[in-house]
C-alpha angles and dihedrals in degrees: 000000000000092000091053091050092048090054095043097056096059093044092051091047092051091047091050091050092049092054100042118116116279116253114274118243114249110274117254112246110262114259114250131211117227116202121218120185122212108207153148118241108187104301093342126093114205148168108229113235093023092196129039137172120214139164126241105276095036122119127229115208116197118199127195101224102164145333097045155193091094136159140176117242126171122218105244092214095047104059131084123274109280094017095107093065092041093050094047088056095041098048111082121217094007118194093206142328108337091345130122122211119271117269114218102158120082113250092016107152133208124188132202116193112212096197105139094010118151110249118251145074121322117193118197141170144191106254097214091048103031093110088052091057102261097152137134147184131223117191112200110199107319122005116255146125129063094313088068094061106030115075136169103159107317118110116282118227089258089057095050110095121232116269120258 
């Protein structure tokens, strides 16, 4: 009887191990939402913060705080390869190529989901206030592409702080 018991324990243990649940894949990091204010500060019009770093899958929420109308428009020659098609799909209610609608109501919000976005540097501006310096930079993953080397007032990749 003892021999039978000694043989049964290892067989049952092996069978239990064979039928246990497979290991779960590592969980994807939760997407985060980064808030960018569009505002007037005295005679200046700004995005605050003007430069942000995010990961693919994160969401950028723009809020019209003051000084509108504002919008978000990406420079077509200062985004990564493949980003034009991505942004035109990811930007709801576009008013044109790479352009959000205009925001005239205080605290009006607009979100762009960067799930599936090509990594690189995305330079953007507010069309009504572009000549007044209302420009910004979003770095998705690692900096790269033409937005990393062309600059006329928006933050350079070196000036964009690390993400939280």
